[in-house]
C-alpha positions as CSV (number, residue, x, y, z in Angstrom):
1,M,12.6,12.9,-2.8
2,R,10.4,14.4,-0.2
3,R,6.8,14.5,-1.4
4,F,6.2,17.8,0.4
5,L,8.7,19.5,-2.1
6,V,6.1,19.3,-4.9
7,R,3.9,21.7,-3.0
8,S,6.5,24.5,-3.1
9,F,5.7,24.9,-6.9
10,P,2.8,26.9,-8.2
11,I,-0.3,24.8,-8.3
12,V,-0.3,24.2,-12.1
13,S,3.4,23.3,-12.2
14,A,2.9,21.0,-9.3
15,L,0.1,19.2,-11.0
16,I,2.2,18.7,-14.2
17,V,5.2,17.4,-12.3
18,V,3.3,15.0,-10.1
19,A,1.2,13.8,-13.0
20,V,4.3,12.9,-15.0
21,L,5.9,11.1,-12.1
22,A,2.7,9.3,-11.2
23,A,2.2,8.1,-14.8
24,C,5.7,6.5,-14.6
25,S,4.6,4.6,-11.5
26,A,1.3,3.3,-12.8
27,V,0.6,-0.4,-12.1
28,H,1.8,-2.2,-15.2
29,A,-0.5,-5.3,-15.0
30,T,-0.6,-7.0,-18.4
31,A,-4.1,-8.5,-17.6
32,A,-6.7,-8.7,-14.9
33,I,-5.0,-10.1,-11.7
34,S,-6.5,-13.3,-10.6
35,D,-7.4,-14.3,-7.0
36,P,-4.7,-16.1,-5.0
37,V,-4.8,-19.8,-5.5
38,V,-3.3,-20.3,-2.0
39,D,-5.4,-18.5,0.6
40,G,-7.2,-19.0,3.9
41,S,-11.0,-19.6,4.2
42,L,-13.4,-17.1,5.5
43,A,-13.7,-17.4,9.2
44,P,-17.0,-18.8,10.6
45,A,-17.5,-15.9,13.0
46,I,-16.8,-12.2,13.2
47,S,-13.3,-11.4,14.7
48,Q,-10.4,-9.2,14.0
49,R,-7.0,-9.8,12.4
50,T,-4.3,-7.5,11.1
51,A,-2.2,-7.2,8.0
52,V,0.8,-4.8,7.6
53,L,1.5,-3.7,4.0
54,A,3.8,-1.0,2.5
55,G,3.7,0.3,-1.1
56,G,4.9,3.9,-1.2
57,C,3.3,6.7,0.7
58,F,1.0,5.6,3.5
59,W,-1.5,8.3,2.7
60,G,-2.8,6.6,-0.4
61,M,-2.7,3.1,1.1
62,Q,-4.7,4.2,4.1
63,L,-7.3,5.8,1.9
64,L,-7.5,2.8,-0.4
65,F,-8.0,0.2,2.3
66,Q,-10.6,2.3,4.1
67,H,-12.8,1.5,1.1
68,V,-12.2,-2.3,1.1
69,K,-15.0,-4.6,2.3
70,G,-14.3,-6.2,5.6
71,V,-11.7,-3.7,6.7
72,V,-12.4,-2.3,10.2
73,S,-9.7,0.3,10.5
74,V,-6.4,1.4,8.8
75,T,-3.5,3.1,10.6
76,A,-0.5,4.7,8.9
77,G,2.9,4.0,10.4
78,Y,6.4,2.8,10.2
79,S,8.0,-0.7,10.3
80,G,11.3,-2.2,9.5
81,G,13.5,-0.1,11.9
82,S,13.7,0.6,15.6
83,A,11.2,2.4,17.7
84,K,13.6,5.3,18.5
85,T,13.9,6.3,14.8
86,A,10.2,5.8,13.9
87,G,9.4,9.4,13.1
88,Y,8.6,11.1,9.9
89,E,11.7,13.4,9.7
90,T,14.1,10.6,10.6
91,V,12.4,8.0,8.4
92,G,12.4,10.5,5.5
93,S,16.2,10.4,5.5
94,G,16.0,6.9,4.1
95,G,18.6,5.6,6.5
96,T,16.5,4.1,9.3
97,G,15.4,0.9,7.6
98,H,11.7,1.8,8.0
99,A,9.1,1.6,5.3
100,E,5.7,3.5,5.4
101,P,3.2,0.7,5.8
102,V,-0.4,0.7,6.9
103,R,-1.8,-1.6,9.6
104,I,-5.1,-3.0,8.3
105,T,-7.5,-4.4,10.9
106,Y,-10.0,-6.6,9.1
107,D,-12.8,-9.0,9.8
108,P,-11.7,-12.5,8.4
109,S,-15.3,-13.6,8.2
110,K,-15.8,-11.0,5.4
111,I,-12.4,-10.9,3.6
112,T,-9.4,-13.2,3.5
113,Y,-5.7,-12.2,3.8
114,G,-5.2,-13.3,0.2
115,R,-7.9,-11.0,-1.1
116,L,-6.4,-8.1,0.8
117,L,-3.1,-8.9,-1.1
118,K,-5.1,-8.8,-4.4
119,V,-6.1,-5.2,-3.6
120,F,-2.5,-4.4,-2.6
121,F,-1.0,-5.8,-5.9
122,S,-3.7,-4.8,-8.4
123,V,-4.7,-1.3,-7.4
124,G,-2.6,-0.3,-4.4
125,H,0.8,0.3,-6.0
126,N,3.3,-0.8,-8.6
127,P,5.0,-3.9,-7.1
128,T,7.6,-3.9,-9.9
129,E,9.2,-0.6,-8.8
130,L,12.3,-0.9,-6.6
131,N,12.5,1.7,-3.7
132,R,10.0,4.2,-5.2
133,Q,6.4,4.9,-6.0
134,G,5.3,7.8,-8.2
135,P,7.0,11.0,-7.1
136,D,8.5,9.4,-4.0
137,Y,11.8,7.5,-4.0
138,G,14.0,6.0,-1.3
139,T,14.0,2.8,0.6
140,Q,11.2,4.1,2.9
141,Y,8.9,3.9,-0.1
142,R,9.7,0.3,-1.0
143,S,7.1,-2.4,-1.5
144,V,6.9,-4.7,1.5
145,I,4.6,-7.3,3.0
146,F,5.4,-7.4,6.8
147,Y,4.0,-10.9,7.6
148,G,2.8,-11.6,11.1
149,D,2.9,-15.4,11.1
150,D,3.8,-18.4,8.9
151,D,0.3,-18.4,7.4
152,Q,0.7,-14.9,6.1
153,L,4.1,-15.7,4.8
154,R,2.9,-18.8,3.0
155,I,0.0,-17.0,1.3
156,A,2.1,-14.0,0.3
157,R,5.0,-16.0,-1.1
158,A,2.6,-18.2,-3.1
159,Y,0.7,-15.3,-4.5
160,I,3.9,-13.5,-5.6
161,D,5.1,-16.7,-7.3
162,Q,1.6,-17.1,-8.9
163,L,1.6,-13.5,-10.3
164,N,5.2,-13.8,-11.6
165,Q,4.6,-17.2,-13.3
166,A,1.5,-15.8,-14.9
167,K,3.4,-12.7,-16.1
168,A,0.7,-10.5,-14.5
169,F,3.1,-7.6,-14.7
170,S,5.4,-6.4,-17.4
171,D,8.3,-6.7,-15.0
172,K,9.1,-9.0,-12.1
173,I,7.6,-8.2,-8.7
174,V,10.2,-6.8,-6.2
175,T,8.0,-6.8,-3.1
176,Q,9.9,-7.9,0.0
177,L,8.6,-10.4,2.5
178,T,9.8,-9.3,5.9
179,P,8.8,-10.5,9.4
180,L,6.9,-8.0,11.4
181,N,9.0,-6.9,14.3
182,G,7.1,-3.8,15.2
183,F,4.6,-1.3,13.9
184,Y,4.8,2.3,15.1
185,P,1.8,4.6,14.3
186,A,2.7,7.7,12.4
187,E,2.2,11.2,13.8
188,G,-1.4,12.4,14.1
189,Y,-1.3,14.8,11.2
190,H,-0.6,11.8,8.8
191,Q,-3.6,9.8,9.9
192,N,-6.5,10.2,7.5
193,Y,-4.5,12.8,5.6
194,A,-6.1,12.0,2.2
195,V,-9.6,12.2,3.7
196,R,-8.9,15.6,5.3
197,N,-7.0,17.0,2.3
198,P,-8.8,15.7,-0.9
199,D,-7.8,18.8,-2.9
200,D,-4.1,18.4,-2.3
201,P,-2.5,17.9,-5.7
202,Y,-0.6,14.9,-4.5
203,I,-3.7,13.3,-3.2
204,R,-5.8,14.1,-6.3
205,I,-3.3,12.7,-8.7
206,N,-1.7,9.8,-6.8
207,D,-4.2,8.6,-4.3
208,L,-7.9,9.3,-5.3
209,P,-7.4,7.2,-8.5
210,K,-6.6,4.2,-6.3
211,V,-10.1,4.3,-4.9
212,D,-11.6,4.7,-8.4
213,H,-9.6,1.7,-9.7
214,L,-10.8,-0.4,-6.7
215,R,-14.4,0.5,-7.5
216,Q,-14.0,-0.2,-11.2
217,Q,-11.8,-3.3,-11.1
218,L,-12.9,-5.0,-7.9
219,P,-16.5,-3.8,-7.3
220,D,-17.2,-6.8,-5.0
221,L,-14.6,-5.5,-2.6
222,Y,-15.4,-1.8,-2.7
223,V,-17.4,0.0,0.0
224,K,-18.1,3.7,0.2
């Protein structure tokens, strides 16, 4: 389903349709999600590293991580397919192999990779849904951690195992662990879309609540 289709309805109908679909995709955590047991330590000095995470539409993920302590910048884009098909219209067909991740540039002296994953799993999306999030469905909206090195793979795999063993969610996590073989920034009109369009019904119902949940559930990681 193309998320733009929802905007062809009258505003009230659009709000009702998106609200119902969003409710079906709410994160079904059975309890507060704990910190990862396996994680790196905070770096001794300011520097920059990157994490590439996908959990549905990149609009909401970009908005969410822009409010996370230690994050320097967030870019919406495409990963999982080739450079020549990394465009919104082709990716939207669901046949290119791409997902819609965000590339998070962060300061490892302020936040660890594992704690970024805590945000990703606890308030970013529903990691138990296969190939969909909210009103969006298709493989391009799948949950994926694109790991950049063995350390990221080790931390991500251990955290998924930890959450599954703790039955943190009502269903098993289906998040894929995939090596990062390329990140292609999305078109300019997608960058900071949620910031520029806060009154869009899709943003109001699906994405702004992510930031509220971050502020309420993980206040030590929230920044304005």
